[in-house]
C-alpha positions in Angstrom: 18.3 -50.8 -55.1 21.5 -49.5 -56.6 20.9 -46.0 -55.5 20.6 -47.3 -51.8 23.7 -49.6 -51.9 26.1 -47.0 -53.2 25.7 -44.6 -50.3 25.8 -47.4 -47.8 29.1 -48.7 -49.2 30.6 -45.2 -49.3 29.5 -44.7 -45.7 31.0 -48.0 -44.7 34.3 -47.2 -46.3 34.4 -43.8 -44.6 33.7 -45.2 -41.2 36.4 -47.8 -41.6 39.0 -45.2 -42.6 38.1 -43.1 -39.7 38.4 -46.0 -37.4 41.9 -46.8 -38.8 43.0 -43.2 -38.4 41.7 -43.2 -34.9 43.6 -46.4 -34.1 46.9 -44.9 -35.5 46.6 -41.8 -33.4 48.5 -42.2 -30.1 46.3 -41.9 -27.0 47.5 -39.4 -24.5 46.0 -39.0 -21.0 44.3 -35.7 -20.4 45.4 -34.2 -17.1 42.5 -33.8 -14.6 41.4 -30.2 -14.2 42.6 -28.5 -11.1 40.0 -28.4 -8.3 39.5 -24.9 -7.1 40.0 -24.6 -3.4 36.9 -23.5 -1.4 37.7 -20.1 0.2 37.7 -20.2 3.9 34.5 -18.8 5.3 35.1 -16.7 8.3 32.4 -16.8 10.9 30.7 -13.6 11.9 31.0 -12.7 15.6 27.8 -13.3 17.6 27.7 -9.6 18.5 27.7 -8.6 14.8 25.0 -11.2 14.0 22.8 -9.7 16.7 23.4 -6.1 15.4 22.4 -7.2 11.9 19.3 -9.0 13.1 18.4 -5.9 15.2 18.7 -3.6 12.2 16.6 -6.0 10.1 13.7 -6.1 12.6 13.7 -2.4 13.5 11.0 -0.3 11.7 12.5 2.7 9.8 11.4 5.6 7.6 9.7 3.3 5.0 7.7 1.7 7.7 6.7 5.2 9.0 5.5 6.0 5.5 3.4 2.9 5.4 1.9 3.7 8.8 0.8 7.1 7.4 -1.5 5.2 5.1 -3.6 3.8 8.0 -7.3 4.6 7.6 -10.3 4.1 5.4 -10.2 4.8 1.7 -12.6 5.0 -1.3 -11.2 3.4 -4.4 -12.4 4.5 -7.8 -11.4 1.7 -10.2 -11.1 1.6 -14.0 -10.5 -1.8 -15.7 -9.9 -2.8 -19.3 -10.7 -6.4 -19.9 -8.8 -6.5 -23.2 -6.6 -4.0 -25.2 -9.0 -1.5 -26.8 -12.0 -2.7 -24.8 -14.3 -0.1 -23.3 -13.4 0.7 -19.7 -15.4 -0.7 -16.8 -15.8 1.4 -13.7 -16.3 0.3 -10.1 -16.1 1.8 -6.6 -14.8 -0.2 -3.7 -13.8 0.6 -0.1 -10.6 -0.3 1.6 -9.1 -0.1 5.1 -5.3 0.0 5.8 -3.8 -1.0 9.1 -0.3 -1.3 10.4 0.5 -4.7 12.1 3.3 -6.3 14.1 4.5 -3.1 15.6 4.4 -1.1 12.4 6.6 -3.6 10.5 3.9 -4.4 7.9 0.8 -2.9 6.4 -2.4 -4.8 5.6 -5.3 -3.6 3.4 -8.7 -5.1 3.1 -10.8 -4.3 0.0 -14.6 -4.8 -0.3 -17.1 -3.9 -3.0 -19.2 -5.2 -5.9 -17.6 -6.0 -9.2 -19.2 -7.5 -12.3 -22.3 -8.2 -10.3 -20.4 -10.2 -7.6 -19.3 -9.4 -4.1 -15.6 -8.7 -4.1 -13.1 -9.1 -1.2 -9.4 -8.8 -1.3 -6.5 -8.7 1.2 -3.0 -7.4 0.6 0.1 -7.1 2.7 3.0 -4.7 2.1 6.5 -5.0 3.6 9.7 -3.0 3.4 12.7 -5.3 3.7 15.4 -3.5 5.5 18.2 -5.7 4.2 17.1 -6.0 0.6 15.9 -2.4 0.4 12.7 -3.1 -1.5 9.0 -3.5 -1.0 7.2 -6.9 -1.1 3.5 -7.1 -1.7 1.2 -10.1 -1.5 -2.4 -10.3 -2.7 -5.3 -12.7 -2.3 -9.0 -12.3 -3.2 -12.2 -14.2 -3.5 -12.0 -14.1 -7.3 -9.2 -16.8 -7.2 -7.5 -19.4 -5.1 -3.9 -18.4 -5.4 -1.4 -15.9 -4.0 0.5 -13.3 -6.0 3.8 -11.9 -4.8 5.4 -8.8 -6.3 8.4 -6.8 -5.2 10.3 -3.7 -6.2 12.0 -0.5 -5.2 10.9 2.9 -3.9 11.7 6.0 -6.0 12.0 9.0 -3.8 12.1 11.5 -6.7 8.8 10.3 -8.2 7.2 9.1 -4.9 6.5 5.7 -6.6 6.7 2.1 -5.7 7.2 -0.1 -8.8 6.4 -3.8 -8.1 7.1 -6.7 -10.5 6.2 -10.3 -10.5 4.1 -13.1 -12.0 0.3 -13.6 -11.6 -1.8 -16.4 -12.8 -4.2 -15.7 -15.6 -7.0 -18.2 -15.0 -8.8 -17.4 -18.3 -6.3 -19.7 -20.2 -7.2 -22.7 -17.9 -3.6 -24.1 -18.0 -2.0 -22.4 -15.0 -0.3 -19.9 -17.2 1.7 -17.2 -15.3 2.0 -13.7 -16.9 4.4 -11.0 -16.1 2.8 -8.1 -14.2 4.0 -4.6 -13.2 2.3 -2.4 -10.6 3.0 1.3 -10.0 1.8 3.0 -6.8 2.1 6.7 -6.9 1.7 8.7 -3.6 0.1 11.9 -4.9 -0.4 13.4 -1.5 -1.2 12.2 2.1 -4.8 11.6 1.1 -4.5 10.4 -2.5 -2.8 7.5 -4.2 -2.8 6.1 -7.7 -2.4 2.5 -8.5 -1.7 1.2 -12.0 -1.4 -2.4 -13.2 0.1 -3.6 -16.4 0.5 -7.1 -17.7 2.4 -8.7 -20.6 0.1 -10.7 -22.8 0.7 -13.8 -24.9 1.9 -11.5 -27.7 4.7 -10.2 -25.5 3.3 -6.7 -25.4 2.6 -4.9 -22.1 -0.8 -3.3 -21.7 -2.5 -1.4 -18.9 -5.5 -3.2 -17.5 -6.3 -1.4 -14.3 -6.1 2.0 -12.6 -7.3 2.9 -9.1 -7.5 6.4 -7.6 -7.8 6.0 -3.8 -8.9 8.9 -1.6 -8.9 8.9 2.2 -12.3 9.2 3.7 
């Protein structure tokens, strides 16, 4: 009991002394911080707005490149279900089409994977203002939509897309970081690589596809 009371008494004394010192300290009003003035927003002339919109909606060189992919392809796929796991190989077929006046590219994928019929659909866009590619993906192996985006590298002829994708194997809605690299080897050959960052924070390659035009 003594060991408890002594610290309590000491604490009480300390609190009282602090209160007294605080009372002795004169109270001064703190000036209110200056409110920054909102800069005046100058409106853009309607003619300039129309020019910007026209530039945004007009297909350019990147859209011409996407249009050159139109056609039917055979996709030779290699998958690694886990780091160090033996590869699994599949062959699927895809068809790429330009839509909406060449502003977007769609690709349908069909085949058989892991003993099940597989069907996937992707869209690819080049955003004229943001200067990057945007890719969406849905398939019958899930019920969600993945969205990835990234730049074009003229020197290496690659599109590098980054984003998050659901890993349903965890069962808790966990989103993992993904990176995809599309390499345009020539007019009739493309390589697709997909990497993901696992729970350990390490990036591993889990898919590679070599696509050849029929």
